[in-house]
C-alpha positions as CSV (number, residue, x, y, z in Angstrom):
1,M,0.0,0.0,0.0
2,H,1.3,3.4,-0.9
3,G,2.3,5.8,1.9
4,I,-0.2,8.5,1.0
5,Q,-3.1,6.0,0.8
6,L,-2.1,4.5,4.2
7,V,-2.0,8.0,5.8
8,A,-5.5,8.7,4.4
9,L,-6.8,5.4,5.8
10,C,-5.3,6.0,9.1
11,G,-6.8,9.5,9.2
12,L,-10.2,8.1,8.4
13,L,-9.9,5.5,11.2
14,S,-8.8,8.2,13.6
15,T,-11.8,10.3,12.7
16,A,-14.1,7.3,13.1
17,L,-12.8,6.4,16.5
18,G,-12.5,10.0,17.7
19,S,-10.5,10.5,20.9
20,A,-12.1,7.7,22.8
21,E,-10.3,4.4,23.2
22,V,-11.7,1.4,21.4
23,S,-13.6,-0.9,23.9
24,L,-11.8,-4.2,24.0
25,P,-13.1,-7.6,25.0
26,G,-9.7,-8.6,26.3
27,S,-6.1,-7.9,25.7
28,K,-5.3,-5.7,22.7
29,A,-2.6,-8.1,21.5
30,Y,-1.2,-11.5,22.3
31,T,2.2,-12.9,21.3
32,A,2.5,-16.6,21.3
33,P,5.6,-18.0,23.1
34,A,8.4,-19.4,21.1
35,G,8.5,-23.1,20.7
36,F,5.7,-25.6,20.2
37,P,3.1,-26.1,23.0
38,T,3.8,-29.8,23.6
39,S,0.7,-30.2,25.8
40,A,-1.4,-29.8,22.7
41,F,-1.2,-33.5,21.9
42,A,-0.6,-36.6,24.0
43,S,2.2,-38.1,21.9
44,Y,4.2,-37.5,18.8
45,H,5.7,-39.4,15.9
46,L,8.2,-36.5,15.5
47,S,9.2,-34.4,18.5
48,P,8.4,-30.7,18.3
49,A,11.7,-30.0,19.9
50,K,13.3,-30.0,16.4
51,P,13.1,-26.4,15.1
52,T,13.7,-27.3,11.5
53,A,10.7,-29.5,11.0
54,E,7.0,-29.4,11.7
55,P,5.9,-31.6,14.6
56,Q,4.0,-34.8,13.8
57,P,1.5,-35.7,16.5
58,A,0.5,-39.3,16.9
59,L,-3.2,-38.9,16.7
60,Y,-5.6,-41.5,18.0
61,D,-9.1,-41.3,16.5
62,A,-11.7,-42.5,18.9
63,V,-14.4,-42.7,16.2
64,L,-12.3,-44.8,13.8
65,N,-10.4,-46.5,16.6
66,I,-7.1,-46.0,14.9
67,T,-3.8,-44.1,15.3
68,Y,-3.0,-42.3,12.1
69,P,0.3,-43.6,10.5
70,T,3.3,-41.3,10.3
71,N,3.6,-41.7,6.5
72,L,0.2,-40.1,6.0
73,T,1.6,-36.6,6.9
74,N,5.3,-37.0,6.5
75,P,6.3,-34.1,4.3
76,H,8.8,-36.3,2.5
77,T,6.5,-39.2,1.7
78,I,3.5,-37.4,0.2
79,P,1.4,-39.9,-1.9
80,D,0.6,-39.2,-5.5
81,N,-2.2,-41.7,-6.0
82,D,-5.5,-41.8,-4.1
83,E,-6.5,-45.5,-3.6
84,D,-9.9,-44.8,-2.0
85,P,-13.0,-46.6,-3.4
86,V,-14.5,-45.0,-6.6
87,F,-18.1,-45.1,-7.6
88,F,-19.5,-45.6,-11.1
89,P,-23.0,-45.9,-12.3
90,P,-23.9,-49.6,-13.1
91,A,-23.2,-50.5,-16.7
92,L,-26.4,-51.3,-18.6
93,A,-24.7,-53.7,-20.9
94,N,-22.2,-56.4,-20.6
95,L,-19.9,-55.6,-23.5
96,S,-16.8,-57.6,-24.3
97,E,-13.4,-56.0,-24.3
98,T,-13.5,-55.9,-28.1
99,Q,-16.9,-54.3,-28.2
100,T,-15.8,-51.8,-25.6
101,Q,-12.7,-50.7,-27.6
102,V,-14.8,-50.4,-30.8
103,L,-17.3,-48.2,-28.9
104,L,-14.5,-46.0,-27.4
105,K,-12.6,-45.7,-30.7
106,G,-15.8,-44.5,-32.4
107,L,-16.4,-42.0,-29.5
108,V,-12.9,-40.6,-29.9
109,A,-13.3,-40.3,-33.7
110,Q,-16.7,-38.5,-33.3
111,V,-15.3,-36.1,-30.7
112,S,-12.3,-35.3,-32.9
113,E,-14.5,-34.7,-35.9
114,I,-16.6,-32.2,-33.9
115,I,-13.6,-30.4,-32.5
116,E,-11.7,-30.2,-35.8
117,G,-14.6,-29.9,-38.2
118,N,-16.9,-27.1,-39.2
119,N,-20.2,-28.9,-39.3
120,I,-21.2,-27.4,-35.9
121,N,-20.8,-23.7,-35.2
122,G,-19.9,-22.2,-31.9
123,N,-18.1,-23.6,-28.9
124,C,-21.2,-24.1,-26.8
125,S,-23.0,-26.2,-29.5
126,K,-19.8,-28.2,-30.0
127,C,-19.4,-28.9,-26.3
128,I,-23.0,-30.0,-25.9
129,A,-22.7,-32.2,-29.0
130,I,-19.6,-33.9,-27.5
131,L,-21.5,-34.5,-24.2
132,N,-24.4,-36.1,-26.1
133,I,-21.9,-38.4,-27.9
134,A,-20.2,-39.3,-24.6
135,Q,-23.4,-40.0,-22.6
136,P,-24.1,-43.5,-24.2
137,A,-20.6,-44.6,-23.1
138,A,-21.3,-43.5,-19.6
139,V,-24.4,-45.8,-19.8
140,L,-22.7,-48.8,-21.4
141,V,-19.1,-48.7,-20.3
142,P,-18.8,-46.3,-17.5
143,E,-15.5,-47.6,-16.0
144,A,-13.7,-47.2,-19.3
145,L,-14.6,-43.6,-19.9
146,P,-12.1,-41.7,-17.7
147,E,-9.2,-43.0,-19.7
148,V,-10.8,-41.6,-22.8
149,M,-11.3,-38.2,-21.1
150,V,-7.7,-38.0,-20.2
151,T,-6.6,-39.0,-23.7
152,L,-8.8,-36.3,-25.3
153,C,-7.8,-33.7,-22.7
154,K,-4.1,-34.2,-23.6
155,K,-4.6,-34.5,-27.3
156,Y,-6.4,-31.2,-27.6
157,R,-4.3,-29.5,-24.9
158,F,-7.3,-28.7,-22.8
159,H,-4.9,-28.6,-19.9
160,N,-1.3,-29.6,-19.5
161,N,-0.8,-33.4,-19.1
162,K,-0.5,-33.4,-15.3
163,T,-3.8,-31.4,-14.9
164,C,-5.6,-33.6,-17.4
165,E,-4.7,-36.6,-15.2
166,E,-5.6,-34.7,-12.0
167,D,-9.0,-33.7,-13.4
168,F,-10.2,-36.8,-15.2
169,E,-8.4,-40.0,-14.0
170,T,-10.6,-42.6,-12.3
171,S,-8.9,-42.1,-9.0
172,T,-9.4,-38.3,-9.0
173,F,-12.6,-36.9,-10.6
174,G,-13.0,-39.2,-13.6
175,S,-15.7,-41.4,-11.9
176,V,-17.5,-38.3,-10.7
177,W,-17.7,-36.9,-14.3
178,V,-19.0,-40.3,-15.5
179,Q,-21.8,-40.0,-13.0
180,V,-22.6,-36.5,-14.2
181,L,-22.6,-37.7,-17.9
182,R,-24.9,-40.6,-17.0
183,Y,-27.6,-38.7,-15.1
184,A,-27.5,-35.1,-16.4
185,D,-29.9,-33.6,-18.9
186,I,-27.2,-33.0,-21.4
187,G,-29.5,-31.3,-23.9
188,G,-31.0,-29.0,-21.4
189,W,-29.8,-26.7,-18.6
190,D,-27.5,-29.3,-17.2
191,G,-25.4,-29.5,-20.3
192,R,-24.9,-25.7,-20.5
193,Q,-23.8,-25.7,-16.9
194,I,-21.3,-28.5,-17.5
195,C,-19.8,-26.8,-20.5
196,N,-19.5,-23.5,-18.7
197,S,-17.8,-25.2,-15.8
198,L,-15.3,-26.8,-18.2
199,S,-14.5,-23.4,-19.7
200,S,-16.3,-20.1,-19.8
201,S,-15.4,-19.9,-23.5
202,F,-17.5,-23.0,-24.2
203,C,-21.0,-21.8,-23.0
204,P,-22.0,-18.6,-21.2
205,R,-22.9,-19.1,-17.5
206,P,-26.6,-20.0,-17.2
207,Y,-28.8,-17.3,-15.8
208,T,-31.0,-17.7,-12.7
209,L,-34.3,-19.4,-13.2
210,P,-36.8,-17.6,-10.9
211,T,-37.8,-19.7,-7.9
212,N,-41.4,-20.8,-7.9
213,I,-42.4,-20.2,-4.3
214,T,-46.0,-21.4,-4.7
215,G,-46.5,-24.0,-2.0
216,L,-42.8,-23.7,-0.9
217,F,-43.6,-22.6,2.6
218,P,-46.0,-24.1,5.0
219,G,-47.7,-20.7,5.6
220,P,-47.4,-17.0,4.7
221,K,-45.0,-14.7,6.5
222,P,-46.7,-13.2,9.6
223,C,-47.9,-9.6,9.2
224,N,-46.2,-8.6,12.4
225,A,-42.9,-10.2,11.5
226,T,-40.4,-8.2,13.6
227,A,-37.3,-9.1,15.5
228,P,-37.8,-9.5,19.3
229,K,-36.5,-7.0,21.8
230,A,-33.0,-7.1,23.1
231,S,-32.5,-8.3,26.7
232,G,-29.5,-6.2,27.4
233,K,-27.6,-9.3,28.4
234,R,-24.6,-9.9,26.2
235,V,-22.4,-13.0,25.5
236,K,-19.2,-13.4,23.5
237,V,-19.3,-15.6,20.4
238,L,-16.3,-16.6,18.3
239,H,-16.3,-16.9,14.5
240,M,-13.4,-18.9,13.2
241,S,-13.1,-20.2,9.6
242,D,-10.9,-21.9,7.1
243,F,-8.2,-23.3,9.3
244,H,-6.7,-25.4,6.5
245,L,-4.2,-27.3,8.6
246,D,-1.1,-28.5,6.6
247,P,0.5,-31.3,8.5
248,R,2.7,-31.9,5.5
249,F,4.2,-28.4,5.8
250,A,8.0,-28.5,5.3
251,V,9.9,-25.8,7.1
252,G,12.7,-24.4,4.9
253,S,11.0,-25.6,1.6
254,E,10.0,-23.2,-1.1
255,A,7.4,-20.7,0.0
256,N,7.3,-19.0,-3.4
257,C,6.7,-22.0,-5.6
258,T,5.6,-21.8,-9.2
259,S,2.1,-23.3,-8.7
260,G,-0.1,-25.1,-6.3
261,L,0.4,-25.3,-2.5
262,C,3.8,-24.0,-1.5
263,C,5.8,-24.8,1.6
264,R,5.9,-28.4,0.4
265,A,9.0,-30.5,-0.1
266,N,7.7,-31.7,-3.4
267,N,6.8,-28.3,-4.9
268,D,9.6,-26.0,-6.1
269,N,10.0,-22.8,-8.0
270,T,10.7,-24.0,-11.5
271,A,12.5,-20.8,-12.5
272,L,15.4,-21.7,-10.1
273,P,18.0,-24.4,-10.4
274,V,17.0,-27.7,-8.8
275,G,17.5,-27.6,-5.0
276,Q,17.8,-23.8,-4.8
277,I,15.3,-22.0,-2.5
278,L,14.2,-18.5,-3.1
279,S,12.0,-18.0,-0.1
280,P,12.4,-20.5,2.7
281,A,9.2,-21.5,4.5
282,T,9.1,-20.2,8.1
283,P,7.8,-22.4,10.9
284,Y,4.7,-20.2,11.2
285,G,3.8,-20.1,7.5
286,N,3.9,-17.8,4.5
287,Y,1.5,-16.1,2.1
288,K,1.2,-18.9,-0.4
289,C,1.0,-21.7,2.1
290,D,-1.6,-23.2,4.4
291,S,-1.5,-23.3,8.2
292,P,1.3,-25.2,9.8
293,Y,0.7,-26.5,13.3
294,D,2.7,-23.7,14.8
295,L,0.5,-21.0,13.2
296,G,-2.8,-22.8,13.9
297,L,-1.9,-23.3,17.6
298,A,-0.7,-19.7,17.9
299,A,-4.1,-18.5,16.7
300,L,-5.9,-20.8,19.1
301,Q,-3.7,-19.7,22.0
302,A,-4.6,-16.1,21.2
303,V,-8.3,-16.7,21.4
304,G,-8.6,-16.7,25.2
305,P,-6.5,-13.6,26.0
306,L,-7.9,-11.5,23.1
307,T,-11.5,-12.3,23.8
308,G,-11.2,-12.1,27.6
309,T,-12.5,-15.7,28.0
310,S,-11.2,-18.7,29.9
311,K,-12.5,-22.0,31.3
312,S,-14.0,-20.1,34.2
313,N,-15.4,-17.4,31.9
314,P,-16.1,-19.3,28.7
315,L,-17.3,-18.2,25.3
316,G,-21.0,-18.5,24.8
317,W,-20.4,-20.6,21.7
318,T,-18.4,-20.7,18.5
319,V,-19.4,-20.9,14.9
320,Y,-16.9,-22.5,12.6
321,T,-17.7,-22.0,9.0
322,G,-15.8,-24.8,7.4
323,D,-12.6,-26.0,5.7
324,L,-10.1,-27.9,7.9
325,V,-8.1,-29.7,5.2
326,S,-5.1,-28.3,3.2
327,H,-5.2,-27.4,-0.5
328,D,-3.5,-30.5,-1.8
329,S,-4.0,-31.6,-5.4
330,Q,-6.6,-34.3,-5.7
331,N,-4.0,-37.1,-6.3
332,E,-2.4,-36.3,-2.9
333,L,-5.7,-36.5,-1.0
334,S,-7.5,-39.4,0.6
335,R,-10.3,-40.2,3.0
336,L,-7.7,-40.9,5.7
337,Y,-6.1,-37.5,5.2
338,V,-9.4,-35.7,5.5
339,E,-10.3,-37.7,8.6
340,Y,-6.9,-36.9,10.1
341,A,-7.4,-33.2,9.6
342,E,-10.9,-33.4,11.1
343,D,-9.7,-35.3,14.2
344,S,-6.7,-33.0,14.6
345,V,-8.4,-29.6,14.3
346,Y,-11.5,-30.5,16.2
347,G,-9.2,-31.9,18.9
348,M,-7.3,-28.6,19.1
349,F,-10.6,-26.7,19.2
350,K,-11.7,-28.8,22.1
351,T,-8.4,-28.0,24.0
352,Y,-8.2,-24.3,23.4
353,I,-11.7,-23.0,22.7
354,T,-14.2,-22.8,25.5
355,G,-17.9,-23.5,25.1
356,P,-19.7,-25.5,22.4
357,I,-18.7,-25.3,18.7
358,F,-21.2,-25.4,15.9
359,T,-19.5,-26.3,12.7
360,A,-20.4,-26.5,9.0
361,L,-18.5,-28.7,6.5
362,G,-16.4,-26.9,3.9
363,N,-15.7,-28.0,0.3
364,H,-12.3,-29.2,1.4
365,D,-13.8,-31.3,4.2
366,T,-14.5,-34.3,2.0
367,N,-12.9,-36.5,-0.7
368,P,-12.8,-36.1,-3.6
369,E,-12.6,-32.4,-2.8
370,A,-15.9,-30.5,-3.0
371,I,-17.8,-33.7,-4.0
372,D,-21.0,-34.5,-2.1
373,S,-23.7,-36.6,-3.7
374,P,-27.5,-36.1,-3.3
375,H,-29.1,-39.1,-1.6
376,K,-31.5,-39.4,-4.6
377,L,-28.7,-40.8,-6.8
378,P,-29.4,-44.5,-7.2
379,G,-27.9,-47.2,-4.9
380,P,-24.5,-46.6,-3.4
381,L,-24.0,-43.4,-5.5
382,G,-26.3,-41.6,-3.1
383,Q,-24.2,-42.6,-0.1
384,Q,-20.7,-41.9,-1.5
385,Q,-19.8,-39.5,1.4
386,S,-21.6,-41.2,4.2
387,W,-18.2,-42.2,5.6
388,N,-17.5,-38.5,6.2
389,Y,-20.8,-37.6,7.8
390,D,-20.4,-40.6,10.1
391,H,-17.0,-39.5,11.1
392,V,-17.6,-35.8,11.8
393,A,-20.9,-36.6,13.5
394,G,-19.0,-38.9,15.8
395,L,-16.3,-36.4,16.6
396,W,-18.8,-33.7,17.3
397,Q,-20.7,-35.9,19.7
398,N,-17.6,-37.1,21.4
399,N,-16.5,-33.5,22.0
400,G,-19.9,-32.8,23.6
401,W,-20.9,-30.2,21.0
402,V,-24.0,-32.2,19.8
403,S,-26.2,-34.9,21.3
404,E,-26.7,-38.4,19.9
405,A,-29.9,-37.3,18.2
406,Q,-28.2,-34.3,16.5
407,S,-25.3,-36.6,15.5
408,E,-27.8,-38.9,13.8
409,E,-29.4,-35.8,12.1
410,A,-26.0,-34.8,10.8
411,R,-25.5,-38.2,9.3
412,L,-28.8,-37.9,7.5
413,H,-28.5,-34.3,6.3
414,Y,-25.0,-34.3,4.8
415,G,-23.3,-33.1,7.9
416,G,-26.0,-30.4,8.7
417,Y,-27.9,-30.3,11.9
418,S,-30.3,-28.1,13.9
419,I,-29.5,-27.5,17.6
420,K,-30.9,-25.2,20.3
421,N,-28.1,-24.0,22.5
422,T,-28.2,-23.2,26.2
423,Y,-29.0,-19.5,25.6
424,G,-32.1,-20.4,23.6
425,L,-30.7,-19.7,20.1
426,R,-31.3,-22.3,17.4
427,V,-28.3,-22.9,15.2
428,I,-28.8,-24.6,11.8
429,T,-25.7,-25.7,10.0
430,F,-25.9,-26.9,6.4
431,N,-23.6,-28.3,3.6
432,T,-23.1,-25.7,1.0
433,D,-21.4,-28.1,-1.4
434,F,-24.9,-28.5,-2.9
435,W,-24.7,-25.0,-4.4
436,Y,-20.9,-25.0,-5.0
437,R,-19.8,-24.8,-8.6
438,S,-16.9,-27.3,-8.0
439,N,-19.2,-30.0,-6.8
440,F,-19.7,-31.5,-10.2
441,L,-22.6,-33.6,-9.0
442,T,-24.7,-30.4,-8.7
443,F,-24.8,-30.3,-12.5
444,I,-27.4,-33.1,-12.3
445,N,-30.9,-31.7,-12.4
446,T,-29.8,-28.0,-12.2
447,T,-33.3,-26.8,-12.8
448,Q,-34.3,-28.2,-9.4
449,P,-32.7,-25.8,-6.9
450,D,-33.1,-28.3,-4.0
451,N,-31.9,-31.6,-5.6
452,S,-30.4,-32.7,-2.3
453,G,-33.4,-31.9,-0.2
454,I,-31.4,-29.7,2.2
455,F,-33.5,-26.6,1.8
456,S,-36.8,-28.5,2.3
457,W,-35.3,-29.7,5.7
458,M,-34.1,-26.1,6.4
459,I,-37.6,-24.7,5.8
460,D,-39.1,-27.3,8.1
461,E,-36.7,-26.3,10.8
462,L,-37.3,-22.6,10.3
463,Q,-41.1,-23.1,10.3
464,A,-40.8,-25.0,13.6
465,A,-38.7,-22.2,15.0
466,E,-41.2,-19.6,13.9
467,D,-44.0,-21.6,15.5
468,A,-42.0,-21.9,18.8
469,G,-40.9,-18.2,18.8
470,E,-37.2,-19.1,18.4
471,R,-34.4,-17.1,17.0
472,V,-32.0,-18.8,14.5
473,W,-28.5,-18.5,13.2
474,I,-27.7,-20.2,9.9
475,V,-24.2,-21.5,9.4
476,G,-22.6,-22.6,6.1
477,H,-19.4,-22.4,4.2
478,V,-19.6,-21.3,0.6
479,L,-21.2,-17.8,0.5
480,S,-24.4,-17.3,-1.3
481,G,-23.6,-14.2,-3.2
482,W,-20.9,-11.4,-3.1
483,D,-19.7,-11.3,-6.7
484,G,-21.5,-14.5,-7.6
485,S,-18.4,-16.4,-8.6
486,N,-18.6,-19.4,-6.2
487,P,-22.1,-20.9,-6.1
488,L,-24.7,-22.0,-8.6
489,P,-27.6,-19.5,-9.4
490,N,-30.7,-21.5,-8.7
491,P,-30.0,-22.8,-5.2
492,T,-28.9,-19.4,-4.0
493,D,-32.0,-17.8,-5.4
494,L,-34.1,-20.4,-3.4
495,F,-32.0,-19.6,-0.3
496,Y,-32.6,-15.9,-0.8
497,Q,-36.4,-16.6,-0.7
498,I,-36.0,-18.6,2.5
499,I,-34.1,-15.8,4.2
500,D,-36.7,-13.3,3.0
501,R,-39.6,-15.4,4.3
502,Y,-38.1,-16.0,7.8
503,S,-36.4,-12.6,8.4
504,P,-36.1,-10.6,10.4
505,H,-38.3,-12.3,13.1
506,V,-36.7,-15.8,13.0
507,V,-33.3,-15.7,11.3
508,A,-31.1,-13.3,13.1
509,N,-27.8,-13.8,11.2
510,V,-26.2,-15.9,8.5
511,F,-22.5,-17.0,8.6
512,F,-20.1,-18.2,5.9
513,G,-16.4,-18.6,5.2
514,H,-14.7,-20.0,2.1
515,T,-13.2,-16.9,0.5
516,H,-10.6,-16.5,3.4
517,E,-11.5,-12.8,3.3
518,D,-13.4,-10.5,5.6
519,Q,-16.6,-9.7,3.8
520,V,-20.3,-9.0,4.4
521,M,-23.5,-9.4,2.4
522,I,-26.9,-7.9,2.8
523,Y,-30.2,-9.7,2.1
524,Y,-33.2,-7.5,1.2
525,A,-36.9,-8.0,0.9
526,N,-38.5,-8.8,-2.5
527,N,-35.4,-10.5,-3.9
528,G,-33.3,-7.4,-3.6
529,T,-35.3,-5.5,-6.2
530,N,-35.5,-2.5,-3.9
531,Q,-32.2,-2.1,-2.0
532,S,-32.7,0.4,0.8
533,A,-32.3,0.7,4.5
534,G,-36.0,0.0,5.0
535,S,-35.9,-3.2,2.9
536,A,-32.6,-4.6,4.4
537,L,-33.6,-7.8,6.2
538,N,-30.5,-9.8,7.1
539,T,-26.7,-10.0,7.1
540,G,-24.3,-12.7,5.8
541,W,-21.1,-12.4,7.7
542,I,-18.1,-14.0,5.9
543,G,-15.4,-14.9,8.4
544,P,-11.7,-14.3,7.9
545,S,-9.5,-17.3,7.6
546,V,-6.8,-18.7,9.9
547,T,-4.8,-19.8,6.8
548,P,-2.8,-17.0,5.0
549,L,-3.5,-18.6,1.6
550,T,-3.3,-16.6,-0.6
551,N,-1.5,-13.4,0.2
552,L,-3.6,-12.8,3.3
553,N,-2.9,-12.3,7.0
554,S,-4.3,-14.8,9.5
555,G,-7.3,-13.8,11.5
556,F,-10.5,-14.6,13.4
557,R,-13.5,-12.6,14.8
558,L,-15.4,-12.1,18.0
559,Y,-19.0,-11.0,18.3
560,E,-20.9,-9.5,21.2
561,V,-24.4,-10.9,21.0
562,D,-27.5,-10.0,22.9
563,T,-29.3,-13.1,24.4
564,G,-32.7,-11.7,23.8
565,D,-32.7,-10.8,20.1
566,F,-29.5,-12.7,19.2
567,N,-28.4,-9.8,17.1
568,I,-24.7,-8.7,16.9
569,Y,-23.9,-5.5,18.8
570,E,-20.2,-5.5,18.2
571,A,-17.7,-7.4,16.1
572,W,-13.9,-7.3,16.7
573,T,-11.5,-8.8,14.1
574,F,-8.1,-9.9,15.2
575,T,-5.2,-10.5,12.7
576,S,-1.6,-11.5,12.6
577,P,0.9,-10.1,10.0
578,V,2.4,-12.9,8.0
579,D,5.1,-10.7,6.6
580,S,6.6,-10.6,10.2
581,Y,7.1,-14.3,10.5
582,A,10.5,-14.6,8.8
583,N,12.0,-12.4,11.6
584,L,10.6,-14.3,14.5
585,T,13.3,-15.9,16.6
586,S,12.5,-15.4,20.3
587,T,8.7,-15.4,20.1
588,G,5.8,-16.8,18.0
589,P,3.3,-14.8,16.0
590,T,1.4,-11.8,17.4
591,Y,-2.3,-11.5,17.1
592,S,-3.9,-8.1,17.8
593,L,-7.0,-6.1,17.3
594,E,-7.3,-5.1,13.6
595,Y,-10.6,-3.1,14.0
596,S,-13.9,-2.8,15.8
597,T,-16.8,-2.9,13.4
598,R,-18.9,-0.4,15.4
599,D,-16.2,2.0,16.0
600,T,-14.9,1.9,12.4
601,Y,-18.2,2.1,10.5
602,G,-20.7,3.4,13.0
603,P,-19.9,7.1,12.9
604,A,-19.9,7.2,9.1
605,A,-23.3,5.4,9.1
606,S,-24.6,7.7,11.8
607,W,-25.5,4.6,13.7
608,P,-27.0,4.8,17.3
609,I,-24.6,3.3,19.9
610,D,-27.3,1.0,21.3
611,S,-28.6,-0.4,17.9
612,P,-27.5,-3.8,16.5
613,L,-25.1,-4.2,13.7
614,N,-27.9,-5.6,11.5
615,A,-28.7,-5.4,7.8
616,T,-30.0,-1.8,8.1
617,F,-26.6,-0.9,9.7
618,W,-24.7,-2.4,6.8
619,H,-26.9,-0.8,4.2
620,R,-26.2,2.6,5.9
621,V,-22.5,1.8,5.7
622,T,-22.8,1.2,1.9
623,E,-24.6,4.5,1.6
624,A,-21.7,6.2,3.4
625,M,-19.3,4.4,1.1
626,E,-21.1,6.0,-1.9
627,K,-20.2,9.4,-0.5
628,N,-16.8,8.5,0.8
629,R,-14.5,6.4,-1.4
630,T,-11.9,6.3,1.3
631,L,-14.3,4.3,3.5
632,V,-14.4,1.7,0.6
633,S,-10.6,1.6,0.6
634,L,-10.6,0.9,4.3
635,F,-13.1,-1.9,3.8
636,N,-10.8,-3.3,1.1
637,T,-7.9,-3.2,3.4
638,Y,-9.7,-5.1,6.1
639,Q,-11.0,-7.6,3.4
640,G,-7.4,-8.9,3.2
641,K,-6.9,-8.6,7.0
642,S,-4.5,-5.7,6.4
643,S,-2.1,-7.8,4.3
644,V,0.7,-5.9,2.6
645,Q,0.0,-8.0,-0.5
646,S,-3.6,-6.7,-1.0
647,P,-4.3,-4.5,-4.0
648,T,-5.7,-1.1,-3.3
649,C,-9.3,-0.1,-4.1
650,T,-9.1,3.6,-5.0
651,S,-10.9,3.9,-8.4
652,D,-14.6,4.7,-8.8
653,A,-15.1,1.4,-10.6
654,C,-13.7,-0.6,-7.7
655,A,-15.7,1.3,-5.1
656,A,-18.9,0.8,-7.1
657,A,-18.2,-2.9,-7.4
658,K,-17.5,-3.4,-3.7
659,I,-20.7,-1.7,-2.7
660,C,-22.6,-3.8,-5.2
661,Y,-21.1,-7.0,-3.8
662,M,-22.0,-6.0,-0.3
663,R,-25.6,-5.7,-1.4
664,S,-25.7,-9.0,-3.2
665,G,-26.8,-12.1,-1.3
666,S,-27.3,-14.3,-4.4
667,V,-25.6,-15.2,-7.6
668,A,-28.3,-13.3,-9.6
669,L,-27.5,-10.1,-7.8
670,G,-23.7,-10.7,-7.6
671,Q,-23.4,-11.4,-11.3
672,S,-25.1,-8.1,-12.1
673,C,-22.2,-6.2,-10.4
674,P,-19.1,-5.1,-12.2
675,Q,-16.7,-8.1,-12.1
676,G,-13.0,-8.3,-11.4
677,F,-12.9,-6.6,-7.9
678,G,-14.2,-9.5,-5.8
679,S,-11.0,-10.8,-4.2
680,V,-7.9,-9.1,-2.8
681,Q,-5.7,-12.2,-3.1
682,S,-4.3,-11.0,-6.4
683,M,-4.4,-7.8,-8.5
684,F,-7.8,-6.7,-9.6
685,T,-8.8,-7.5,-13.2
686,G,-11.9,-5.3,-13.4
687,K,-12.1,-2.4,-15.8
688,N,-12.0,1.1,-14.4
689,F,-14.4,3.8,-15.5
């Protein structure tokens, strides 16, 4: 960030805060002690006393009744082939090997003719024609199809050879794509979504089909639908997200690798001679790396002092908005590796975070990555990820965060559950992979926005909460809107209708993660057609990540919540500067207060000191941003958790885009915004006015 811009931002912050000190929930800063906290785990494969290597805990998993093997996470023995079971649709014919080869040879010839010929005009038409040709093979010889996909991918240089294998081999995503080909409506909306997913140059991204709400809800919204009154009693609630533990982190390896996940012994900077390191990975992490144990535990050790909580004065509760597992390429992942991360991170949470933790699964918390199958797929295909739901449900129950009944509910609802906590708030967590664009199984029946049944269950829970006079928080992972780049359009439109129907009297707040950035979205009445302070209904809080990936600082957030209306009255965000880690010798990382939401934005929004930080507040903030571009720049700085790597947002185009994203709680709204300014993890690509 340039010096003049930094001075301007500091001046704005000083004006917002005035001469008064920011009210703090605990200490203003916490510095982790040097050295690894050995009490974090009962035993180790590799002692943490060695400063040049990441410790390797010997984890015992009480749900699986196993101790994880050391070669699973050894940074020098990273596997390159996933041997987990794969699932194919049943073959509807028993072809001989000769017949199979004839069929596949004809398929390759037809695909080549379409790609190389001129009989079909336009990439979109060609792509759909190829899918139509491939679908019979998915019906007749499903297990033989991934090899053909890899061959064609390499032949036409759709990707480089390595990526073709990672994307389409049987052991990675090949069997998943075969399921999609078998059951998708290739000639309809599904085919266009598939082709757009493969490349935006093939088919344009499908637009949102308006949700038919006739008969969707058990009853109409009450005429007197207003939020309950505050009680005046406050409780502290932690929001943590995207831990992304990397137990394969290699201290001293290349932190500025050419591609993929850095700080790995098997990932170099190809511009350098073999064996030469440009930027050595520090024990606490780097900007292009996921969280080593030392960083994750430093963050967890900071929670108590910074939030002013302890075992004798615990947090009310915590929401964790998903993603525990590191960003490995698919061939390096496995069920066992996912289960290891789940057991390890939840175990650390249990040790360092007081109070119950209500968690949603992230797209990285499964294998293959982001893949979750709707139960309505036939036979075992509808239960492909039941191993994972069984595992996390067992861990949550063992940690005392859910009951046996809620554990069973999570097994049934893809890891989602509904629970009423001791303060009387109902928390509903749900699996957002069913609207995530990288869950390829969502390309089956895309015109049905609730193919998994998850929203039907959510409506039932919200209706029961309305009937009982309960307040609800909804917790997911992949955000529903912002710039519209992450989810599918139709499910997020349905979700928007659900939020509209049950806000503001039932749903108090919505929480997501996924982007690793500090963001917020506003949900309005009438599908966001009239965006005003009066029509603002609810807020989607996107939590900052613990992982620095990519080019971000590490952080987490604390809310002050009223136990009567369960609105948020203050939000403090704490961060740690990753660029300082290379110089740490006598201490660990420092986490400190980055900003208070009320003190930073409240004065600009002319917001009363006793009013909640609700959707109306955030809309007023966006109105203030329209008049004061420097306020947008400040929001942009905080979006990256004050990372020195973040691009600045000083143009009118960037400011307009950020305001538009904040007002967009669905894909339909987000896609209507100017694109190219959504993330601060790299330079903006949007066009300036």
